[in-house]
N, C-alpha and C positions, 0 to 999 in steps of 0.2 A: 850525671851520665846516665842515660836512658837504659832500663833493663832489657835485655835480649830474651829473657824468659818467655814474654808473649811470642816473641817472633819464632822461639824455638819450638813452642807448644803448636803453632800454626804450621812450620815445616813437618813436625811429625805427623800431624794429622792429613797433610797432603800426601806424605809418604805411604801411610797407612792406607789410604784412600786408593792410590795408584796400585798398590799390591793387591788389594781387594779386588779391584776391577780386573787386574790380570789374571787373578786365580779363577775370577767366574768365568773370564774368556776361556781360559784353558780348561775349565770343567765343562764348559759348553761344547768345546771341541773334542771331548773325549779323552782328555789328557788326565793322567793320575798322579799322585802323589810320588815322588822319588823314592820315599819308603817302599813302596808296592812295586813298581817297576819303572825305572826310567825310560824315556821314549828312546828309540834307536836314534843314533845319529843321523842328520838329515844331509843326504847326497855326500856321504863319507867317500873318499877317493880309494881306489883299489891299491895303490902303493902304500897306504897305511896298514894294510892286511900282513900279518905274520907268515911267512912261507916256510912251511915244516919240511923237515929232512927225514930220513929213515929213523924209527923208532920202535922200541917194542910196546905194542898195544894189547890189552887183554881182549879176548874175542868179544864182539859185540852181542849184547843182550838186550832185546826190547824190553823186557822186564825191568831193567836198570832205570828205565824212564817213568816207572810206576804205572798204576792201572790207567788204561786207556780212557781217555776224556774225563779225568777225574775233576770234579768239583772242588776239591780240597787242595786249591792253590792259591798261592798269593800273587795273582795277576788278575787285570780286568776281567769280570765275570765269575771269578772264582767266589766260591761260598755264597752263591745267589740261589741255590736250589734247583739249578737247571745244568746238565751235563755240557761239555765243551762243544760236543758235536752240534747239539741244538742251539747253542750259544752263535756258533759260527753259520748255521744254516740262517738264523734270524738275521745275522748282520749282512749275508751276501745274496739271499734271495729277496725277491719282492713279491707283493700280491700274496702275502704268507696268510694260511689258515692255521690254525692249532687244532691239536687233538683235543677232543672234549676232556675236561677234568683233570688237565694237567696244568692248571694255572698259567696259561699262555707260555708254556716251557716246550713242548714236544711239537715240532712242525709237522703238520699233517700233508700239507702241499705249499707250493709256492713256485715261483720262476725264477731261474738262475741264468743270468747272462754271463757266461763263462769268460773270464778273461784270458785263460790259457789258450783256448781255441777260438775264441770269438763266436761262438754257437750258442744259441738259446736252447733252454730245456725246461720242460714243464716237470717239476718233481713231484712225486705222489710217495707216501710212506708206504711200505708193504713188504712183505716177505721177498718179492722178486723185483721191487722197483728201489727199495732204498738205497742200494748199492750203486745205482746211476750216478748220484751225486755223492762224491767223496770229499773228505777234508785233506788237503795236501799239506805237509809240513814243508814250506818254503825252503829252509835248511833241513834236510831229511835228517832223522834221528841216527841212523847209521853213519851218516856223513859226519854230524855232530860228535858223535862219539869218536871217531877217528881225528877229527879237528881238535879235540881236546876235552870232549864232555866226559871222558873215561875217568879223569881226575875229579869231577864235580861230586859234591854230596848229593844223596838221593832227592832232597827238597828241590835243589836247583835244577836237577834233571827234570824233574816232575813239572816244576814251573815252566820251563822251556818247551817240553812237549804241548802245553797248554796254553802258550802265551799267543793271544791273537794276532799279535804281530808277525809271528811265524806260522800262521794258518791262512789257508785259502780253499773255499770251496769251488771245486772244479769238477768237470766230467770224468767218469771211471776210466775212460781210455787214455786221457791226458796223464792221470795219477799212475795208471799201471805202467805206462810208457816210462815215465819218470823214474818210479820207484826210488832208489837211493842215489841217482844219478847226480853229478856236481855239473856245473856250468859248461865244463869242456866236452861234457859227454850228452848233454840234453837242455833243450830250451823250448819254450812253449811253441806250440805250433802255429799261432797268431802272431806275426812279425810285429804288430802294433803293440804288444805287450812284452817284447823282449826286453826293451830298455828299462821298463819299470820293474820286471821280476829280477834283472841281474842287479839292479840298484838296490832292492830289498835285500837281496842275498848279501851284498857289501856291507850294507848297514846292520844288518843282523850280526854277522860274524864280526864286525867291529864292536857291536854293543856287547856281545857275550865273549869276546876275546877269544874267537876260535880262528884256526889257522886254515890255509888253503895250500893246495899243491901247487907247484910251478906252472903246470898245465891250466889249473883251474884260473889262477891268477891272470894268465896271458889271454885265456879266453874271455874272462871278465872285462879286462883292458879292451881288447879289441871290440867288444860289443859297445861299451860305454864311451869309447873314441867316435863313434858314429852317431851317439845320442844328442840331443839338444842340451 
């Protein structure tokens, strides 16, 4: 009887090659190992979300999510020597110029095509101009707190606050109008981005096992029912 050992070796080699190729594709697309942060579910459905009822929740405290824009986090971009705000400016702006002697970390200028408003903006770092472009938490930290983050440990809250999947550079007007509002209270002013925005919120809440109110659930469902 012929030995199956050579065929087994060939099969193993093919399997290892396929895994290596898949992993390289994943890295090229910016995906990261599951041990660091699993990617959010793709096109999760609203009815998978947990609807919360009345419960006693401690008062929200921004400090519970750690230092703002901390680099000491286990998410993509963490521990790279550059704070999260500048990481997001690098990701979301184009035609970027860096401040000198910052090892290509601090963004001095760039162009933002704001997805929330649909408007373009030339960003220039400065005492009076930096705040014109802000980094929004797609799921606001105060909303996350009430949705279940109050139960988390400090490390998870700090990671969440700096997770690129939950961050978006946008104009100050949009960010200030939104604040901590949920989907039943606020949506981006550009209708072209509303579907993407709500889907991002659904996926993030599923990924982090955060709840929604009934009103929030219904608003999300209405929006996504009209999306492709």
